[in-house]
Phi, psi and omega in degrees: 000129182281149178254127183248144179235158179269120179239069173063306184262356178155183180280130181221154176269119183293340182279350184278349183279146178271130180270124182250124177263103186288332179295317179294320179296319180295321178297320178297318181294316179295322178295321179293323178293320178294325180282347178087017180282334177242151182246120181294327183294318180293324178296318182294317181291324178295317182293324178293319179292325179293317180294323180290327182285333183271086175259140182293134178241149178281135177275144175282149180290129180261005181293127179277143177278116182272118178255114181284128178285140178288138181231158178227156177274141175210165177259131178244132173271120184242152176274187186296330180273000175092007179276134181290134179258317180216153180235135179232154176294163185296326181279000181253045183294321181298320179296322179294319178295321178296317180296317180296319179294318180295318180291325179292322181284326183278328184258180180277325184266147178284147177242152181217165178254151182217139178273126182229153171261124183241137177295142180283128178272112181260135183270000000 
């Protein structure tokens, strides 16, 4: 059974980490340099060219311009599962109530009216 500990960002298993011995790695690099397998001059020139190539550039703004769609209020006659059956303008509430009552009496499921905001369809 593994033992887990809390390390700031979450629960972790301490045995899952790889142990790196930096002294041994440094000794290997120094031995390779002494043997002439690596060239210090090429490393220095490469690092200078990399630093010269990395010039800070300004990022373009990625923020999207949010255009709010115009909406209007309307009355929707909905069935028992919440699906709209008919839509009426906001000033036609009495007609929507009559339609909901007629559908409730004629069918098995009850119908109700609900006020919704609908996007305006522009031609």
